[in-house]
C-alpha positions, 0 to 999 in steps of 0.5 A, a space after each residue: 500500499 501506498 499512503 500519501 498523507 496529502 491525500 488524506 480525505 480527512 484528520 483525526 482530532 484530539 483522542 480522549 479516553 476514559 474507563 468503565 467497568 467491564 460490560 457496562 457500555 454496549 456502544 458509543 451512545 452511553 458515553 455523554 454520561 457526565 460522571 465519566 472521567 475524559 482524559 484528553 490528549 490520549 496519544 494515538 498510537 498509544 496505550 492507555 498507561 501512556 495516556 495516564 502517564 501524560 495526565 499525571 495520575 500513574 507512574 510505576 509507583 502506582 500499580 495499574 490493572 489495565 486489564 480490569 476495565 473496559 476503555 474507550 477512545 473517541 476522536 472527531 474525524 473531519 472529512 474532506 470532500 471524497 474523490 468521485 469514484 474513490 474509496 476512503 479506507 481507514 487503517 487500524 495498524 495494531 489494537 490491543 486487544 478485545 477491540 470494538 470500532 464504531 464510526 458515526 455510532 455505526 459498528 464497523 469492526 471487531 478485533 481480538 488479536 493485537 497483532 493484526 492490522 485491519 482496513 475498513 472501507 468507510 466511504 458510505 459512513 462519512 459526513 462533514 464531521 464524523 466521530 470514531 469510537 474504539 472500546 477495549 473490553 476488559 481483558 480480565 473478564 474474557 480470561 474468567 470465561 470457562 474454556 477447555 483447559 491446556 494440557 500443561 500449565 506454565 508458571 510464566 503467567 498467572 492466567 493459563 487462559 491467556 493461551 487463547 487470546 492474542 495479546 503480548 505477555 509483557 505486563 502479564 509476567 510477574 517475575 520480570 516484566 513490570 505489572 502494566 498490561 498494554 491496552 489501546 491503539 498501540 499501532 497508528 490509525 491513519 486515513 487513505 484516499 484510493 483514487 485513479 492511478 493510486 498504486 497500492 499492494 507493493 510486494 518486494 522480495 530480495 533474495 540471492 541466487 547463487 551469488 547474484 541478487 534477485 528481486 521480485 517485484 509486484 504492485 497493482 495501479 488502480 485504473 477504472 478505464 483502459 490506457 496506455 501504461 508502462 512501468 519501470 523499476 529503478 534499482 540502483 543505477 539500472 532501469 528494468 521494464 515491468 510486465 504490465 497486465 490487466 487486473 480486477 482493479 486495474 493493472 498488475 505491474 510485476 518483474 523478476 529483476 537479476 541484479 548482476 553487479 549489486 554488491 550483497 548486503 553483509 552484517 556490519 561485523 563481516 562487511 558492508 550493509 550495502 543497501 540499493 535505492 529502489 523506485 518504481 515509475 509508471 507512464 499512464 497516457 505519458 503521465 509519469 507516477 513515481 513511488 519511492 519504494 525504499 532501500 533493498 539489500 541482498 543475502 543469502 542465508 542458511 543453517 549448517 546443522 550436521 553434528 549437532 552444530 547450529 551455524 548461520 552462514 551468510 552469503 556462504 561465510 560462517 558468522 559467529 552471531 552475538 547480540 541481545 534479545 531485544 526489548 521494547 524501548 518503552 513498556 508503556 507505549 510499546 514503542 518509544 520515540 524514534 530517536 530512543 530506536 536510534 540510540 538503542 541500535 546504534 549503541 548495539 551495532 557500536 558494541 559490536 552486535 550483529 544479531 538481535 532477536 525478536 523474543 516471542 514474549 514481546 511484540 512485532 517490532 515497528 518497520 522503523 526498527 527492521 529498516 534501521 537493522 538493514 541500514 546498520 547491518 544488524 541481522 534480526 532472529 524473529 520470533 512469533 509472538 508464542 511462548 511457553 504456553 499450549 496454544 489451541 491450534 485445534 480451535 478453528 477460530 484461534 487458527 484462522 486468527 493465527 494464520 492471518 497475523 502470521 501471513 501479515 507479518 511475513 509479507 511485511 517482513 519479507 522485504 527486509 534483508 536483516 531477517 535471519 531466522 524465523 522461529 515458532 515460539 520461545 520455550 514451548 517445547 522446553 516447557 511441556 518437556 520440563 513438566 514431564 509431557 509426552 514427546 509427541 506433545 512438545 511440537 504442535 502443528 501450529 509450529 510444525 506445520 502451519 507457520 513453517 508452511 506460511 513461512 515457505 510461501 511468503 518468505 522462502 530461503 529464510 531458515 525456520 526453527 519450530 522452537 527455541 530451545 530445541 534440538 538435543 534429546 531434551 530441548 533444554 539440553 545445552 550441547 546440540 542444536 539450539 539452547 537458553 545457556 544459563 549454566 553460568 548464571 541462574 545454575 551457578 556454574 563456573 565459567 570453566 564449565 563453558 568449554 565442556 558443555 560446548 554450546 553450539 548456539 544459544 538464542 538467550 543466555 547470561 541473565 543477571 541482575 546487572 546493577 545501573 550506574 548510579 544515577 539510575 540507583 538514585 531514581 530507583 531510591 528517590 536519591 536516599 541512600 541505597 538499600 538493596 533489600 528494599 522492596 522497591 529494589 527487589 521488585 525489579 530484581 528479576 526472579 524465575 517464578 516459583 524460584 526462591 532465589 533471585 538473580 541478584 542472589 545469582 549475581 552475588 554468588 558470582 561477586 564471592 567467587 571472583 573477588 573473594 569477598 562476602 556479597 551480604 557483608 559488604 552491601 550491609 557495611 558498604 553499600 556503595 563498594 558493594 554496588 560499584 563491585 556488582 556492576 563489574 561482577 557481570 561484565 567480567 563473567 560475561 566477558 569470560 564466557 564470550 572469550 570462551 565462545 569466540 575461542 578457536 577451541 568452540 564450535 559455538 555459533 552465536 550467543 545472544 544476551 537475555 535483555 538488551 535494555 531493561 523494561 523499568 528503572 532497576 537492576 534488571 537483565 538488560 545491558 542497558 538500562 531502561 533510559 538506554 544508558 549503557 551499564 558497566 557489562 555492556 562496555 565488557 561485551 563491546 570490547 570482547 564482541 569487536 570484530 577485531 579483538 584479542 581474547 585470553 582463555 584460561 587453559 589450566 596446566 597449559 597456561 593461557 591462550 591468546 586468541 586474535 580474531 579478524 572477522 572483516 573482509 581485509 586481512 590484518 597485520 598486527 603486532 601481539 604483545 603479552 605481559 605479566 604485571 605484578 603490584 600495578 607497576 612491575 613488569 615481570 616479562 613481556 614479548 611480542 609477536 607479529 600476526 598475519 591473520 586472513 580476513 574472516 579467521 582466527 588464530 591462537 598463540 599459546 603464553 609459554 611459547 610466546 614468553 619462551 619460559 616457564 612463569 606459570 602464567 594461569 597460576 595452576 601449578 602453584 609453586 609458591 605465592 604467584 609472581 604476577 597478578 595480571 596477564 595482559 594480552 595487546 593487540 597494535 596496528 601497524 600504526 602502533 594503535 591499540 586494536 584491542 586488549 584483553 586481561 586475565 586475573 586469578 580468582 579471587 582477584 581483590 582490587 587493592 586501593 592505592 593512591 591516584 597521584 599519578 593518574 591525569 584526565 584532560 578533555 579537549 573540546 572538538 569542533 562537533 561539540 563532542 569531547 576527546 578525554 586523554 587518561 594517563 596513570 602511573 599504576 594499573 587501573 582497574 575498572 576505570 569509570 568515567 563520569 561526565 553528566 550530558 556525555 556518552 563515553 565510548 568506553 568505559 569501565 576499562 583497565 589501564 596499564 601504567 604508562 599507557 595513554 588511553 584516548 575516549 571519545 566523549 559524544 554529546 547528549 541532548 540537554 548536555 551542559 555546554 562545558 564537560 564536567 566530571 571525573 574519573 575513578 577506578 576500583 582500585 584507587 583511593 580518590 576520584 580524579 576531576 577531569 581538566 577541560 583544555 581551553 
């Protein structure tokens, strides 16, 4: 569909919203009761909670059960004169969830699926002045209706009957989602004027045959009379004539275009995400109509699954997929602003993420999300919105609703080159298996037949998996196929277990209660002294339903293992130090695990951290907080995720191995340096070796071979006290710049406080309003943190060798002060260091 806003036959006035008891009103005629409390200026698209937040009577501190009531939206629609013979269409892109729509008191639509889009022809109902009314019926009232019971029950949600209702589980998962069920017109509501020569039903599907891009294109030209019609598709710099055929509504335009000389699209870690302009030109009796149909990219995608592997191949090249499970930018509106979306995805790209997963507990994302992933070179693992429950696929109306939902999503997504994997659901097979269900019940026809058939029809060439996790003797086994890996994490396994577990691909992993920056902690506690046992803090720490522990307990377990300190005692008597070490704990762990998965030793094809961004303020699973501010663990992952990197792994009695990775499309010439440091200043030994790493390759270097002597680098033999406390691998470019660094500490490692007299931090203003920060130190700095209000550093929580200069860009954020002010601190120095600014 092409929607030209200039041709809209009218405009919506201000929307308002009110609530009633479930079923109290049957239709719009009762809405003029004076007792109703209407909230004006309700955002559309938006939700009830968003309207209440805007009006002031609600925030996270006041529980809100939107499912308990009926909610009524209304607005004026001022119509313009309709074109003779044309149509006026009302497009409702998403209504959450049990919705009834009236125009001028006439019922025009009922919907029970928030993931479906609807189009209603309203020409005959339009007047000079019109009113549109939408009622969102109480989901709570619908849930108490008697329906057949499921074959198993999940603890993920309170209401098992949610399986019958096509709505998101966000806001309805008590263990980790804010208690804020989304209700309302959460996707846009628009009007379209269709008239003679409107071009509609544009369908575009790019794919690759061999190593050549191919574009299949079709569209409809609405034309009631015969005319001389010609059509051309302009793809990049080439022109391609389209086939013209008579159709019931006018003419069908179609073509299969072979783009022989156009470069392919790559994830940004492995090449360039090349996108090509695409424009349609139609000549109607000599009059030219042009439509920009967007940018397209070409890639091939397949999965190599022999010997239990799950390895994604893009353009025939193996890609180690890393990133995170995408979470909505704003739990209140389900979308957030475009600026927030750009911010989150750019942070993901800069961190070295090349994949995000849209999870079955969430929502199908907005178009802008997929367009940005196309442009930024980020692959998308796309779940369909099913999770954990026993869905009633044998019910005809449920099946029909799902078929429409999935078809609409596939037709929408098939044009996006970022789509890499379709997945039927999240944890349905795991849930059934863990509850002891017979094997034949693990996978229903919904995921084994209906959805894959629709995928093959509407988006062929994209791998489909029925469920994640799946593939092993038990769906949740970690050494075969797809897994959700929480061995390091919820199950308290040591990092040494990672290699033994032999994970092949984990679509979610490493869920920790990640402590946010101090500003966010202050916000949770309203600037009072933090107390991590406070109910306000604890309610926002994720937990699994039915478990007697939460993910802060998990973090504390590793806190003690890493630092040899009692987390309970420390949080009681030195809360700020406890929080500072806790921030670093999860970053250190994630870095170690990914180092194993990216090493030469590993067969892992990918790993996605469970949650990119928190859903609400607190110590959630996200590596960004709910405002999109990076946490400490983001920076640890950013360093280990880069396409050119050096990482260290502990080989026990065989010492330490350095792995040099080059995923780019160019060879890497570099110098690898390994040194042992003691006491923050003394270099015990040092060695260098030249590296020549071909494109999309990696190599490993043994510490004992590089140092040419026995230093018990991994401190495995333990003949007396260790002679060093830090192992450092540095990868230098041919110009002497540091490409990457990696550090190894013997556990437990306790950062010892030293004076900061030799630490200097100087910021230089740049012409674009940003700053360049240079830090030097005469002693080793552990987990150095930069605090600059209003600016975002491109590295943080880093280690710095004595005598080495660290240069960091500080990007200005909206609303930042004109002059940079801030300080540098580290976990092993006694005071903060003020940043001086040059003029």
